N, C-alpha and C positions, 0 to 999 in steps of 0.2 A: 778309760771308762765310758759303759754306749748307757747311755741313760736311753729310754724310752719315751719317746713323748703320748700324753693317750687321745685317745683313741673316740673316746665318750667324753662326751659334756659331764661337769660337775650334777646334776641336777638324773642324768644317766644312770651316771652315777650311785648318787642318796637311793633312788632309786632299787635296783638292785641293792647291797649293803640292806635297803630296808625287807628287803622277797628273803636275804638271809639259806637264797640256794646255791648247794653243797659245788655246784661243773655250772656251765655254756645251758648242754641242753636242758637242764633242770630247768632251770632261768630262762631259757624257750616256751618247753612248755608253759611253765604259772601265766607269762606273760601272751602265749596267745591265751589260755581264762581271764587270764584280765578281762583280752580284749574283747571279748566274749559281751560283756555285761554288763560292756565302756559305751555311754552314746556316744552315736556316731561324732557330733557336733567336737564337743568335746577336744577340748587342747591335753586332754590328758591321754584319748583315745591316740592321737596322732607322738607321742610319743612314745606311746607304746608301739606303736607300725613301726616308727623311724626301727626302737632301739631292735623292733627282729629281723629286722631291715639290714642294718651293721650285723649283725652274728652272723647272717647269712651269705652276706655281698663283704665287708671284712670280715681281718684276721686278726682276731681281737682273743690279749692276752685275760684268762681273765680271769686270772687267781691274780693279776698288778690294775688290772682294775680297779677288784675292789677292794685294795688291797689300802691301809696306810702310805703305801709309798708313792700307788696313784693320786691317792689324792694330794698329796703334799706337790706331788710332779705339776697338779691343776693346779694348783695353788704361789707355785714360783712363774708358769707363765703371765698368771694377770699380774 
């Protein structure tokens, strides 16, 4: 059986789920908009920038990451 390891942290995955985006492209657009209104020195700003960077530079299966299965895999690792 093939199991995937999550690329995203629990916090990043929770943020994506709360945005309710249908795909990775929409998630990137929304994150870029959020980034523009956040204070640069805030933790949220750095989390959003890191998440955008992960989307551009790593191969992320968006559907897997925001699914309940991805959440369960993260809980089993901890």
